[in-house]
Backbone of each chain as ProteinMPNN parsed JSONL, in Angstrom:
{"seq_chain_A": "MSEIREILGVFFIGLGVFFYVVGVVGLVRFPDIYMRIHSAGKVGLLGLVGLLIGTAFIFPETTLQAIALIIFFVIGTPVASHALASAAYRSGVPMADSQRDDFAEVRKDDVVPDYPEASDATTSAGGVD", "coords_chain_A": {"N_chain_A": [[-34.377, 20.786, -11.32], [-32.915, 17.953, -11.644], [-33.604, 17.561, -14.213], [-32.627, 19.765, -15.757], [-29.54, 18.931, -15.441], [-29.355, 16.227, -16.525], [-30.182, 17.52, -18.923], [-27.935, 19.121, -20.1], [-25.867, 16.875, -19.856], [-26.237, 15.653, -21.691], [-25.999, 17.289, -23.811], [-23.681, 17.972, -23.463], [-22.703, 15.426, -24.28], [-23.428, 15.193, -26.671], [-22.002, 17.307, -27.876], [-19.434, 15.938, -28.002], [-19.566, 13.463, -29.199], [-20.072, 14.647, -31.769], [-17.56, 15.873, -32.12], [-15.338, 13.909, -32.516], [-16.905, 12.647, -34.91], [-15.653, 14.515, -36.576], [-13.307, 14.31, -36.33], [-12.51, 11.98, -37.424], [-13.188, 11.857, -39.705], [-11.887, 13.785, -40.896], [-9.708, 12.362, -40.712], [-10.218, 10.258, -42.383], [-9.84, 11.46, -45.065], [-8.207, 13.807, -45.045], [-5.476, 14.434, -47.159], [-2.691, 14.161, -46.198], [-0.131, 12.988, -44.148], [0.544, 15.098, -42.139], [-1.201, 16.528, -42.068], [-3.48, 15.021, -40.969], [-2.366, 14.01, -38.296], [-3.023, 16.674, -37.261], [-5.981, 16.78, -37.473], [-6.686, 14.543, -36.338], [-5.554, 14.75, -33.576], [-6.055, 17.445, -32.354], [-9.009, 17.42, -32.371], [-9.393, 14.576, -31.568], [-8.813, 15.137, -28.573], [-10.766, 17.041, -27.814], [-13.051, 15.756, -28.632], [-13.126, 13.806, -26.581], [-12.861, 15.241, -24.565], [-15.457, 16.4, -24.7], [-17.382, 14.265, -23.676], [-16.654, 13.484, -21.095], [-17.397, 15.848, -19.857], [-19.759, 15.641, -20.003], [-20.249, 12.796, -18.865], [-19.667, 13.704, -15.993], [-21.815, 15.301, -15.769], [-24.081, 13.884, -16.26], [-23.736, 11.712, -14.167], [-22.815, 12.136, -11.148], [-21.037, 10.731, -9.736], [-18.29, 10.108, -11.204], [-17.428, 12.846, -11.103], [-14.652, 13.348, -10.372], [-12.991, 11.931, -11.458], [-13.167, 11.851, -14.118], [-12.168, 14.833, -14.098], [-9.794, 14.283, -13.223], [-8.929, 12.537, -15.828], [-9.441, 14.494, -17.599], [-7.257, 16.334, -17.324], [-4.557, 14.78, -17.988], [-5.278, 13.73, -20.469], [-5.419, 16.384, -21.602], [-2.542, 17.404, -21.469], [-1.354, 15.627, -22.442], [-1.855, 14.583, -24.844], [-0.806, 16.997, -26.735], [1.747, 16.225, -26.82], [2.108, 13.69, -27.71], [1.155, 13.902, -29.941], [3.426, 15.885, -31.264], [5.056, 14.31, -30.899], [4.523, 12.005, -32.967], [4.459, 13.504, -35.117], [7.225, 14.575, -35.37], [8.601, 12.027, -35.724], [7.32, 11.194, -38.188], [8.289, 13.277, -39.926], [10.981, 13.04, -39.977], [11.776, 10.579, -40.576], [11.298, 10.478, -43.207], [8.84, 11.068, -44.99], [6.784, 11.852, -47.266], [5.138, 15.369, -48.083], [2.136, 17.094, -49.101], [1.311, 18.434, -52.131], [0.603, 20.888, -51.974], [2.548, 21.882, -49.954], [4.781, 23.768, -48.522], [8.047, 23.121, -47.506], [10.518, 24.215, -45.241], [12.134, 23.382, -43.8], [13.83, 21.722, -45.046], [17.051, 22.006, -46.0], [17.691, 21.649, -43.397], [16.854, 19.383, -42.447], [18.277, 17.482, -44.094], [20.85, 16.58, -42.947], [20.313, 15.38, -40.38], [19.441, 13.329, -41.519], [17.399, 9.944, -40.47], [17.652, 6.696, -41.652], [15.079, 4.942, -42.747], [14.664, 2.074, -41.291], [15.917, -0.047, -39.231], [17.668, -2.377, -39.372], [19.191, -0.798, -41.768], [20.65, 1.455, -40.349], [23.141, 2.714, -38.341], [22.246, 3.634, -36.047], [21.917, 2.445, -33.61], [24.612, 2.636, -32.909], [24.95, 5.808, -32.776], [25.131, 8.775, -30.781], [22.517, 9.644, -30.553], [20.626, 10.451, -29.432], [19.648, 12.658, -27.61], [17.778, 15.358, -27.894]], "CA_chain_A": [[-32.91, 20.149, -11.351], [-32.277, 16.871, -12.523], [-33.845, 17.64, -15.73], [-31.443, 20.539, -16.229], [-28.515, 18.271, -15.286], [-29.871, 15.659, -18.042], [-30.242, 18.083, -20.476], [-26.776, 19.726, -20.297], [-24.97, 16.014, -20.035], [-26.871, 14.908, -22.943], [-25.689, 18.375, -24.654], [-21.896, 17.569, -23.833], [-22.075, 14.293, -24.872], [-23.83, 15.259, -28.455], [-21.176, 17.501, -28.294], [-18.176, 14.877, -27.65], [-20.136, 12.403, -30.24], [-20.325, 15.103, -33.026], [-16.423, 16.343, -32.238], [-15.324, 12.54, -32.462], [-16.999, 12.212, -35.973], [-15.224, 15.155, -37.54], [-12.004, 13.832, -36.564], [-12.319, 10.737, -38.056], [-13.24, 12.586, -41.243], [-10.528, 14.428, -41.055], [-8.208, 11.305, -40.846], [-9.754, 9.65, -43.582], [-9.884, 12.451, -45.659], [-6.857, 14.638, -45.555], [-4.159, 13.609, -48.428], [-1.093, 13.797, -45.869], [-0.233, 12.787, -42.499], [0.528, 15.927, -41.266], [-2.76, 16.924, -41.929], [-4.066, 14.266, -40.308], [-2.005, 14.253, -37.16], [-3.336, 17.787, -36.528], [-7.012, 16.529, -37.0], [-7.033, 13.903, -34.723], [-4.984, 15.141, -32.59], [-6.965, 18.183, -31.844], [-10.437, 17.249, -32.71], [-9.882, 13.581, -30.63], [-8.665, 15.639, -27.774], [-12.071, 17.714, -27.895], [-14.164, 15.123, -28.276], [-12.862, 13.115, -25.539], [-13.275, 16.644, -23.07], [-16.567, 16.793, -24.669], [-18.115, 13.43, -23.539], [-16.56, 13.445, -19.87], [-18.064, 16.291, -19.15], [-21.143, 15.399, -19.863], [-20.184, 11.688, -17.715], [-19.846, 14.289, -14.863], [-23.059, 15.897, -15.167], [-25.577, 12.644, -15.655], [-23.149, 10.522, -13.315], [-21.712, 13.13, -10.468], [-19.505, 9.981, -8.881], [-16.965, 10.377, -11.945], [-16.49, 13.62, -11.188], [-13.235, 13.693, -9.716], [-11.617, 10.784, -11.988], [-13.058, 12.652, -15.22], [-11.486, 15.719, -14.42], [-8.311, 13.512, -13.516], [-8.437, 12.387, -17.271], [-9.188, 15.353, -18.851], [-5.572, 16.894, -17.217], [-4.038, 13.915, -18.364], [-5.283, 14.267, -21.847], [-5.062, 18.018, -22.028], [-0.757, 17.157, -20.735], [-0.613, 14.165, -23.034], [-2.004, 14.442, -26.473], [-0.244, 17.483, -27.618], [3.079, 15.632, -26.53], [1.743, 12.002, -28.493], [0.875, 14.535, -31.655], [4.023, 16.192, -31.382], [6.37, 13.096, -31.405], [4.531, 11.58, -34.195], [4.893, 14.359, -36.222], [8.574, 14.409, -35.391], [8.485, 10.801, -36.264], [7.167, 11.048, -39.505], [9.168, 14.066, -40.828], [12.475, 12.741, -39.52], [11.594, 9.224, -41.153], [11.271, 10.942, -44.572], [7.41, 10.738, -44.939], [6.388, 13.29, -48.261], [3.807, 16.21, -47.817], [1.344, 16.95, -49.982], [1.548, 19.022, -53.341], [0.938, 22.133, -51.951], [3.193, 22.268, -48.842], [6.285, 24.486, -48.233], [9.309, 22.621, -46.915], [11.298, 25.08, -44.354], [13.146, 22.674, -42.566], [14.367, 20.639, -45.914], [18.211, 21.964, -45.549], [18.078, 20.902, -41.827], [16.94, 17.63, -42.519], [19.44, 16.816, -45.004], [22.256, 16.51, -42.681], [20.455, 14.421, -39.307], [18.09, 12.688, -41.749], [18.092, 8.838, -40.05], [17.289, 6.169, -42.736], [13.145, 4.125, -41.596], [14.514, 1.056, -40.56], [17.29, -0.085, -38.122], [19.056, -2.842, -40.547], [19.731, 0.173, -43.161], [20.877, 2.188, -39.973], [23.457, 2.6, -37.787], [21.377, 4.573, -34.936], [21.866, 2.092, -32.574], [26.117, 3.38, -32.288], [25.294, 6.804, -32.704], [24.782, 8.955, -29.574], [21.326, 10.634, -31.046], [19.195, 9.878, -28.356], [19.194, 14.026, -26.731], [17.144, 16.325, -29.466]], "C_chain_A": [[-32.49, 19.168, -12.086], [-32.371, 16.77, -14.004], [-32.645, 18.427, -16.077], [-30.306, 19.659, -15.849], [-28.521, 17.066, -16.55], [-29.427, 16.136, -19.012], [-28.736, 18.627, -20.714], [-25.535, 18.556, -20.772], [-25.367, 15.705, -21.251], [-26.197, 15.973, -24.089], [-24.238, 17.939, -24.835], [-21.414, 16.596, -24.412], [-22.149, 13.955, -26.671], [-22.401, 15.749, -28.924], [-19.499, 16.831, -28.336], [-18.428, 13.943, -28.781], [-19.739, 13.426, -31.625], [-18.615, 15.613, -33.462], [-15.385, 14.849, -33.019], [-15.388, 12.347, -34.173], [-16.243, 13.036, -37.112], [-14.045, 15.05, -37.449], [-11.983, 12.856, -36.877], [-12.309, 10.971, -39.532], [-12.176, 13.193, -41.802], [-9.367, 13.633, -41.274], [-8.656, 10.311, -41.824], [-9.841, 10.459, -44.447], [-9.481, 13.258, -46.32], [-6.11, 13.71, -46.417], [-2.502, 13.327, -47.953], [-1.247, 13.832, -44.42], [0.136, 13.938, -41.583], [-0.803, 16.539, -40.749], [-3.834, 16.19, -40.747], [-4.235, 14.148, -38.771], [-3.021, 15.825, -36.569], [-5.167, 17.815, -36.565], [-7.296, 15.805, -36.143], [-6.452, 14.284, -33.748], [-5.68, 16.464, -31.925], [-8.293, 17.629, -31.42], [-10.548, 15.606, -31.353], [-9.962, 14.213, -29.282], [-9.974, 16.407, -27.457], [-13.461, 16.611, -27.59], [-14.34, 14.325, -27.347], [-13.622, 14.069, -24.065], [-14.883, 16.687, -23.371], [-17.858, 15.859, -23.692], [-17.537, 13.233, -21.75], [-17.249, 14.598, -19.292], [-19.411, 16.298, -19.162], [-21.291, 14.284, -19.26], [-20.633, 13.01, -16.537], [-21.223, 15.161, -14.55], [-24.229, 14.799, -14.725], [-24.793, 11.738, -14.82], [-22.296, 11.075, -12.669], [-21.133, 12.154, -9.712], [-18.358, 10.299, -9.77], [-16.26, 11.513, -11.648], [-15.299, 13.566, -11.44], [-12.403, 12.79, -10.686], [-12.241, 11.461, -13.26], [-11.893, 13.945, -15.292], [-9.512, 15.187, -14.534], [-7.75, 13.511, -15.018], [-8.395, 13.027, -18.12], [-7.75, 16.287, -18.782], [-4.873, 15.852, -17.523], [-4.329, 14.097, -19.437], [-4.622, 15.157, -22.378], [-3.299, 17.91, -22.16], [-0.503, 16.286, -22.308], [-0.575, 14.129, -24.459], [-1.252, 14.945, -27.067], [1.23, 16.711, -27.591], [2.967, 14.196, -27.577], [2.098, 12.976, -29.72], [2.54, 15.021, -31.652], [5.342, 15.049, -31.721], [5.994, 12.397, -32.473], [4.85, 12.28, -35.512], [6.139, 14.27, -36.624], [8.618, 13.09, -36.084], [8.779, 10.64, -37.734], [8.206, 12.044, -40.395], [10.164, 13.688, -41.029], [12.84, 11.044, -40.552], [11.265, 9.333, -43.143], [9.805, 11.073, -45.374], [7.387, 12.085, -46.137], [5.198, 14.213, -47.645], [3.326, 16.318, -48.918], [2.125, 18.345, -50.835], [1.895, 20.825, -52.692], [1.972, 22.896, -50.728], [4.548, 23.118, -49.066], [7.217, 23.867, -47.387], [10.454, 23.148, -46.132], [12.113, 23.862, -44.175], [13.928, 21.148, -43.902], [15.879, 20.318, -45.732], [18.568, 21.201, -44.246], [17.858, 19.913, -41.891], [17.5, 16.897, -43.249], [20.772, 16.376, -44.51], [21.651, 15.517, -41.237], [19.251, 13.412, -39.707], [18.669, 10.731, -40.773], [17.162, 7.898, -41.22], [16.01, 5.03, -42.21], [13.756, 3.322, -40.856], [15.457, 0.769, -40.039], [17.82, -0.995, -39.027], [19.809, -1.639, -41.632], [20.474, 1.122, -42.106], [22.349, 2.267, -39.256], [23.314, 3.4, -35.879], [21.705, 3.719, -33.797], [23.488, 2.441, -31.814], [26.411, 4.804, -31.785], [24.808, 7.517, -31.46], [23.419, 10.179, -30.087], [20.293, 10.799, -30.193], [18.883, 11.672, -27.457], [18.79, 15.119, -28.033], [16.608, 17.932, -28.869]], "O_chain_A": [[-31.781, 19.342, -13.077], [-31.631, 16.193, -14.8], [-31.699, 17.877, -16.64], [-29.726, 20.209, -16.785], [-27.667, 17.111, -17.436], [-28.625, 15.683, -19.829], [-28.406, 18.438, -21.885], [-24.618, 18.793, -21.559], [-24.411, 15.425, -21.973], [-25.891, 15.515, -25.19], [-23.681, 17.634, -25.889], [-20.306, 16.496, -24.94], [-21.578, 13.219, -27.476], [-21.703, 15.22, -29.789], [-18.546, 17.483, -28.761], [-17.413, 13.594, -29.384], [-19.082, 12.888, -32.515], [-18.27, 15.752, -34.636], [-14.802, 15.03, -34.088], [-14.387, 12.013, -34.806], [-16.119, 12.61, -38.261], [-13.385, 15.588, -38.339], [-10.889, 12.458, -36.476], [-11.597, 10.413, -40.367], [-11.698, 13.111, -42.934], [-8.322, 13.981, -41.823], [-7.826, 9.498, -42.231], [-10.166, 9.616, -45.283], [-9.776, 13.632, -47.455], [-6.136, 12.48, -46.378], [-1.561, 12.789, -48.537], [-2.067, 14.401, -43.699], [0.057, 13.793, -40.363], [-1.268, 16.873, -39.659], [-4.652, 16.687, -39.972], [-5.257, 14.145, -38.085], [-3.608, 15.831, -35.487], [-5.754, 18.65, -35.876], [-8.03, 16.113, -35.204], [-7.104, 14.05, -32.73], [-5.81, 16.345, -30.706], [-8.592, 17.421, -30.244], [-11.433, 15.504, -30.503], [-11.005, 14.004, -28.662], [-10.168, 16.169, -26.265], [-14.391, 16.62, -26.783], [-15.484, 13.972, -27.065], [-14.389, 13.81, -23.138], [-15.625, 16.973, -22.431], [-18.86, 16.35, -23.17], [-18.421, 12.644, -21.127], [-17.74, 14.406, -18.179], [-20.118, 16.926, -18.374], [-22.443, 14.196, -18.835], [-21.818, 13.221, -16.279], [-21.604, 15.576, -13.455], [-24.924, 14.678, -13.717], [-25.394, 10.666, -14.76], [-21.116, 10.947, -12.996], [-20.54, 12.665, -8.762], [-17.375, 10.775, -9.203], [-15.036, 11.609, -11.737], [-14.822, 13.703, -12.566], [-11.178, 12.915, -10.697], [-11.185, 11.878, -13.736], [-11.026, 14.087, -16.154], [-8.561, 15.448, -15.271], [-6.742, 14.065, -15.456], [-7.798, 12.831, -19.178], [-7.218, 16.822, -19.754], [-3.857, 16.227, -16.938], [-3.522, 14.919, -19.871], [-3.7, 15.126, -23.192], [-2.846, 18.475, -23.155], [0.459, 16.432, -23.062], [0.368, 13.778, -25.168], [-0.664, 14.302, -27.936], [1.792, 16.728, -28.686], [3.994, 13.83, -28.149], [3.135, 12.864, -30.373], [3.102, 14.147, -32.312], [6.244, 15.068, -32.559], [6.934, 12.006, -33.165], [5.31, 11.849, -36.57], [6.452, 13.995, -37.783], [8.687, 13.223, -37.306], [9.768, 10.235, -38.345], [8.817, 11.634, -41.382], [10.605, 13.814, -42.172], [13.904, 10.637, -41.017], [11.09, 8.452, -43.985], [9.916, 11.191, -46.595], [7.923, 13.162, -45.876], [4.421, 13.768, -46.8], [3.874, 15.753, -49.864], [3.07, 19.033, -50.451], [2.84, 21.601, -52.836], [2.138, 24.109, -50.602], [5.257, 22.828, -50.03], [7.063, 24.257, -46.23], [11.499, 22.525, -46.317], [12.988, 23.833, -45.04], [14.35, 20.029, -43.612], [16.301, 19.193, -45.463], [19.467, 20.377, -44.08], [18.678, 19.166, -41.357], [17.34, 15.678, -43.191], [21.663, 15.926, -45.231], [22.547, 14.765, -40.855], [18.437, 12.861, -38.967], [19.825, 10.381, -40.535], [16.088, 8.341, -41.626], [16.223, 4.343, -41.211], [13.628, 3.538, -39.651], [16.326, 1.555, -40.418], [18.659, -0.421, -39.722], [20.917, -1.797, -42.146], [21.17, 1.894, -42.766], [23.009, 1.51, -39.969], [24.109, 3.546, -34.95], [21.8, 4.394, -32.772], [23.661, 2.51, -30.597], [27.283, 5.197, -31.009], [23.931, 6.858, -30.902], [23.517, 11.396, -29.928], [19.19, 11.298, -30.419], [17.892, 11.774, -26.735], [19.552, 15.513, -28.916], [16.154, 18.764, -29.655]]}, "seq_chain_B": "MIESDLVQTVLDISLLVMVGLLIVTSWRVVVGPSPADRLQAIDMITTILIGVIVLLSMVEVKAFYISIALALAALSFVATVSIARYIQEGRMF", "coords_chain_B": {"N_chain_B": [[-30.056, 5.982, -11.551], [-30.11, 6.249, -14.454], [-32.499, 7.401, -15.376], [-34.083, 8.507, -17.149], [-35.782, 8.374, -20.168], [-34.869, 9.472, -22.225], [-31.72, 10.287, -22.224], [-31.257, 7.649, -21.719], [-31.328, 7.119, -24.917], [-30.031, 8.982, -25.99], [-27.428, 7.662, -25.493], [-27.423, 5.295, -26.31], [-27.727, 5.5, -28.963], [-25.233, 7.452, -29.01], [-23.106, 5.078, -28.811], [-23.163, 3.116, -30.261], [-22.476, 5.052, -32.901], [-19.755, 5.502, -32.021], [-18.68, 3.149, -32.165], [-18.882, 2.507, -34.81], [-17.315, 4.549, -35.628], [-14.763, 3.655, -34.561], [-14.938, 1.291, -36.491], [-14.271, 2.602, -39.43], [-11.923, 3.934, -38.518], [-10.4, 1.902, -38.679], [-9.716, 1.14, -41.158], [-8.211, 3.071, -41.873], [-5.86, 2.289, -40.661], [-5.708, 0.084, -41.774], [-4.699, 0.734, -44.393], [-3.012, 3.035, -44.686], [0.107, 4.666, -45.556], [2.378, 4.646, -44.658], [4.646, 3.315, -41.827], [4.136, 5.632, -39.892], [1.396, 6.514, -40.533], [-0.254, 4.656, -39.732], [0.331, 4.59, -36.769], [-0.572, 6.285, -35.94], [-3.015, 6.53, -36.474], [-3.993, 4.341, -35.189], [-3.29, 5.171, -32.657], [-5.456, 7.084, -32.513], [-7.511, 5.169, -32.896], [-8.033, 4.204, -29.739], [-8.328, 6.607, -28.578], [-10.846, 6.726, -29.514], [-11.744, 4.211, -28.297], [-11.469, 4.728, -25.471], [-13.443, 6.491, -24.992], [-16.054, 5.108, -25.435], [-15.588, 3.606, -22.905], [-16.046, 5.387, -21.431], [-18.538, 5.992, -22.013], [-20.218, 3.719, -21.799], [-19.899, 3.394, -18.878], [-21.912, 5.485, -17.917], [-23.625, 3.692, -18.872], [-23.892, 1.008, -17.813], [-23.982, 1.899, -15.086], [-21.65, 2.103, -13.602], [-18.836, 3.361, -11.646], [-16.255, 2.695, -11.422], [-15.191, 2.441, -13.935], [-14.029, 4.376, -15.09], [-11.832, 4.976, -14.283], [-10.29, 3.002, -15.023], [-10.44, 3.583, -17.962], [-8.517, 5.656, -17.341], [-6.537, 4.505, -16.971], [-5.81, 3.079, -19.759], [-5.822, 5.389, -20.993], [-2.736, 6.195, -20.32], [-1.195, 4.102, -20.473], [-1.235, 3.986, -23.467], [-0.718, 6.502, -24.169], [2.589, 5.965, -23.274], [3.034, 4.036, -25.087], [2.823, 5.166, -27.806], [4.429, 7.64, -27.678], [6.634, 5.552, -27.369], [7.055, 4.121, -29.737], [6.803, 6.019, -31.793], [9.305, 7.17, -31.338], [10.537, 5.544, -32.088], [10.131, 4.515, -34.699], [11.451, 7.301, -35.286], [14.093, 6.996, -34.925], [14.849, 4.467, -34.798], [15.385, 2.875, -32.965], [14.468, 2.374, -29.295], [15.31, 3.071, -27.173]], "CA_chain_B": [[-29.244, 6.846, -12.272], [-30.232, 6.685, -15.59], [-33.913, 7.197, -15.332], [-35.024, 8.836, -18.229], [-35.568, 8.05, -21.864], [-33.836, 11.048, -23.456], [-30.493, 9.595, -21.799], [-30.609, 6.295, -22.458], [-31.658, 7.048, -26.275], [-28.592, 9.416, -26.84], [-26.107, 7.405, -24.977], [-27.649, 4.132, -27.15], [-26.662, 6.48, -30.484], [-23.855, 7.792, -29.119], [-22.31, 4.136, -28.836], [-23.4, 3.185, -31.979], [-22.135, 6.455, -34.026], [-18.413, 5.408, -31.574], [-18.259, 2.03, -32.7], [-19.165, 3.007, -36.405], [-15.967, 5.065, -36.045], [-13.868, 2.169, -34.542], [-14.223, 0.308, -37.573], [-13.642, 3.74, -40.278], [-10.388, 4.383, -38.484], [-9.193, 0.938, -38.766], [-9.357, 1.703, -42.344], [-7.021, 3.615, -41.892], [-4.709, 1.253, -39.966], [-4.725, -1.133, -42.881], [-4.515, 1.61, -45.829], [-2.056, 4.141, -44.111], [0.728, 4.51, -46.984], [3.633, 4.343, -43.805], [3.872, 3.153, -40.544], [3.687, 6.718, -38.944], [0.191, 6.57, -40.383], [-0.72, 3.6, -38.454], [0.966, 4.823, -35.641], [-1.313, 7.689, -35.369], [-4.697, 5.845, -36.86], [-3.965, 3.243, -34.01], [-3.555, 6.041, -31.172], [-6.88, 7.622, -32.54], [-8.715, 4.178, -31.737], [-7.316, 4.112, -28.546], [-8.651, 7.762, -28.293], [-12.091, 6.582, -29.096], [-11.942, 3.05, -27.439], [-11.835, 5.378, -24.173], [-14.744, 7.631, -25.428], [-16.528, 3.902, -25.442], [-15.8, 3.106, -22.079], [-16.755, 6.513, -20.989], [-19.665, 5.989, -22.314], [-20.046, 2.377, -21.397], [-19.577, 3.911, -17.539], [-23.098, 5.54, -18.018], [-24.986, 2.9, -19.318], [-23.996, 0.344, -16.708], [-23.742, 2.471, -13.952], [-20.606, 1.938, -12.718], [-18.078, 4.568, -11.713], [-14.892, 2.556, -12.09], [-14.806, 2.093, -15.591], [-13.114, 5.884, -15.467], [-10.305, 4.254, -14.051], [-9.841, 1.759, -16.492], [-9.934, 4.776, -19.133], [-7.311, 6.561, -17.319], [-5.072, 3.716, -17.05], [-5.555, 2.887, -20.736], [-4.808, 6.67, -21.603], [-1.501, 6.351, -19.532], [-0.639, 3.184, -21.147], [-1.392, 4.719, -24.746], [0.413, 7.654, -24.229], [3.687, 5.851, -23.472], [3.273, 3.281, -26.225], [2.607, 6.309, -28.71], [5.655, 8.226, -27.695], [7.899, 5.648, -27.293], [6.792, 3.671, -30.962], [7.396, 6.969, -32.272], [10.548, 7.262, -31.306], [11.466, 3.95, -32.86], [10.089, 5.66, -35.775], [12.063, 8.12, -35.862], [15.615, 7.208, -34.562], [15.34, 3.364, -35.155], [15.772, 2.305, -31.939], [13.459, 2.552, -28.586], [15.778, 4.204, -25.951]], "C_chain_B": [[-29.556, 7.091, -13.899], [-32.207, 6.418, -15.911], [-34.806, 7.59, -16.57], [-34.997, 8.841, -19.851], [-34.711, 8.494, -22.733], [-31.973, 10.46, -23.361], [-29.687, 8.746, -22.329], [-30.793, 5.969, -24.189], [-30.361, 8.048, -27.079], [-27.545, 8.364, -26.676], [-26.13, 5.681, -26.018], [-26.732, 4.67, -28.414], [-25.836, 6.464, -30.605], [-22.551, 6.384, -29.35], [-22.314, 3.395, -29.918], [-22.158, 4.351, -32.831], [-20.25, 5.501, -33.522], [-18.108, 4.106, -32.59], [-18.1, 1.705, -34.046], [-17.451, 3.504, -36.818], [-14.33, 4.185, -35.707], [-13.388, 1.872, -36.084], [-13.728, 1.249, -39.063], [-12.09, 3.969, -39.69], [-9.513, 3.567, -38.531], [-9.19, 0.7, -40.305], [-8.178, 2.447, -42.492], [-5.573, 3.455, -41.347], [-4.184, 0.059, -41.767], [-4.252, -0.182, -43.986], [-3.35, 2.487, -45.404], [-0.518, 4.009, -44.908], [2.501, 4.073, -45.39], [3.197, 4.407, -42.543], [3.761, 4.48, -39.591], [2.158, 6.549, -39.214], [-1.106, 6.006, -39.463], [-0.089, 3.599, -37.373], [-0.474, 5.473, -35.233], [-2.503, 6.954, -35.939], [-4.786, 5.085, -35.406], [-4.194, 4.226, -32.746], [-5.05, 6.929, -31.416], [-8.211, 6.741, -32.287], [-8.577, 4.129, -30.75], [-8.152, 5.413, -27.962], [-10.339, 7.159, -28.229], [-12.705, 5.494, -28.401], [-12.123, 3.742, -25.616], [-13.203, 5.977, -24.023], [-16.092, 6.021, -25.286], [-17.048, 3.557, -24.116], [-16.103, 4.007, -21.096], [-18.411, 6.351, -21.08], [-20.879, 4.628, -21.664], [-20.472, 2.4, -19.317], [-21.179, 4.472, -17.21], [-24.143, 4.612, -18.52], [-24.671, 1.652, -17.93], [-23.694, 0.706, -14.899], [-22.769, 2.287, -12.839], [-19.508, 3.029, -12.536], [-16.654, 4.083, -12.137], [-14.19, 2.2, -12.958], [-13.998, 3.358, -15.793], [-12.135, 5.239, -15.135], [-9.565, 3.254, -14.465], [-9.671, 2.331, -17.748], [-8.868, 4.945, -19.079], [-5.922, 5.503, -17.461], [-4.701, 2.912, -18.451], [-5.037, 4.055, -21.438], [-3.348, 6.577, -21.252], [-0.483, 5.147, -20.236], [-0.604, 3.524, -22.939], [-0.458, 5.0, -24.866], [1.979, 7.312, -24.376], [3.763, 5.128, -24.776], [3.665, 4.041, -27.409], [4.219, 6.419, -28.957], [6.589, 7.21, -27.97], [8.315, 4.698, -29.031], [7.052, 4.996, -31.93], [8.513, 7.157, -32.612], [11.483, 6.256, -31.629], [11.422, 4.085, -34.662], [11.581, 5.943, -36.66], [13.877, 7.611, -35.503], [15.983, 5.487, -35.069], [15.545, 2.651, -33.977], [14.867, 2.825, -30.698], [14.387, 3.665, -27.748], [16.896, 4.206, -26.363]], "O_chain_B": [[-29.199, 8.131, -14.452], [-32.845, 5.527, -16.473], [-35.904, 7.133, -16.89], [-34.117, 9.359, -20.539], [-34.052, 8.035, -23.666], [-31.223, 10.307, -24.325], [-28.591, 8.668, -22.885], [-30.497, 4.888, -24.699], [-29.904, 7.95, -28.218], [-26.789, 8.139, -27.621], [-25.111, 5.07, -26.341], [-25.573, 4.418, -28.744], [-25.196, 5.958, -31.527], [-21.442, 6.547, -29.859], [-21.251, 3.082, -30.454], [-21.033, 4.018, -33.202], [-19.591, 4.971, -34.417], [-17.408, 4.156, -33.601], [-17.354, 0.816, -34.456], [-16.687, 3.142, -37.713], [-13.268, 4.133, -36.328], [-12.325, 2.019, -36.687], [-12.894, 0.717, -39.796], [-11.164, 4.165, -40.477], [-8.303, 3.788, -38.491], [-8.403, -0.198, -40.605], [-7.292, 2.249, -43.324], [-4.555, 4.133, -41.487], [-3.211, -0.368, -42.389], [-3.183, -0.529, -44.489], [-2.556, 2.475, -46.345], [-0.016, 2.908, -44.684], [3.396, 3.24, -45.539], [2.223, 4.964, -42.036], [3.259, 4.298, -38.482], [1.489, 6.427, -38.188], [-2.125, 6.412, -38.906], [0.12, 2.488, -36.886], [-1.24, 5.111, -34.34], [-3.172, 7.044, -34.91], [-5.695, 5.345, -34.618], [-5.131, 4.08, -31.96], [-5.649, 7.375, -30.438], [-9.314, 7.048, -31.835], [-9.711, 3.748, -30.462], [-8.657, 5.254, -26.85], [-10.984, 7.125, -27.181], [-13.846, 5.557, -27.943], [-12.825, 3.212, -24.754], [-13.909, 5.906, -23.018], [-17.195, 6.42, -24.912], [-18.221, 3.288, -23.859], [-16.411, 3.612, -19.972], [-19.247, 6.61, -20.214], [-22.027, 4.741, -21.234], [-21.153, 1.578, -18.702], [-21.732, 3.924, -16.256], [-25.353, 4.84, -18.534], [-25.544, 1.638, -17.063], [-23.35, 0.025, -13.933], [-22.941, 2.3, -11.62], [-19.333, 3.665, -13.576], [-15.941, 4.705, -12.925], [-13.033, 1.781, -12.989], [-13.24, 3.347, -16.763], [-11.446, 4.883, -16.091], [-8.431, 2.84, -14.222], [-8.937, 1.823, -18.596], [-8.057, 4.715, -19.976], [-4.78, 5.681, -17.885], [-3.677, 2.234, -18.528], [-4.12, 4.003, -22.257], [-2.652, 7.007, -22.171], [0.718, 5.288, -20.464], [0.389, 3.078, -23.515], [0.524, 4.44, -25.352], [2.696, 7.919, -25.172], [4.552, 5.579, -25.606], [4.677, 3.724, -28.034], [4.983, 5.857, -29.742], [7.488, 7.551, -28.739], [9.462, 4.6, -29.467], [7.635, 4.717, -32.977], [8.915, 7.307, -33.766], [12.702, 6.138, -31.507], [12.269, 3.862, -35.528], [12.272, 5.522, -37.588], [14.76, 8.195, -36.132], [17.06, 5.188, -35.586], [16.012, 1.534, -34.197], [14.364, 3.905, -31.005], [14.168, 4.876, -27.723], [17.752, 4.904, -25.821]]}, "name": "protein", "num_of_chains": 2, "seq": "MSEIREILGVFFIGLGVFFYVVGVVGLVRFPDIYMRIHSAGKVGLLGLVGLLIGTAFIFPETTLQAIALIIFFVIGTPVASHALASAAYRSGVPMADSQRDDFAEVRKDDVVPDYPEASDATTSAGGVDMIESDLVQTVLDISLLVMVGLLIVTSWRVVVGPSPADRLQAIDMITTILIGVIVLLSMVEVKAFYISIALALAALSFVATVSIARYIQEGRMF"}
């Protein structure tokens, strides 16, 4: 019984580390920040979930905390990725060549300059989108 | 808790790989052309660090390390969202 538990835990830890490696390869190799957000966001989440499931198998006292961390990450990572993509897009980071920018006309209206000294963003009421 | 050689070996190799990934990701922090690139690489570094802490909790057989990972995850989430907001609008609040 204990052997089965250990083998399952080792399998999930290996899966998690594999996903982490794939995510970092994407983070280094992709040409564009939007593709890199895609890679690192999803794959980092999967890697951490794999590691935590493996931890819960090998070291059963941590199961409750592992479940809490998984729930927090499943909620938090997409929000952070979305905020990052929105920040990159609105601060004018260009896309790679083969992309199509459907929001270019919308962005022309509400584009905000990169840095605070160049903008009057502190006085405008653009807080709610 | 860690009595078998298989688990011990896998944990050691996993820790080595994760630390290597930390170094590779910090290359993107140095190179990344825009501030959003750097912020995103730092977010990935925090995710890898949480993985390292989770692995260490098994190596040292201490359950409260997962709580440290939870606190680090919460702080990293707030930091990422607020700095992204700063990059986007030029102000944080």
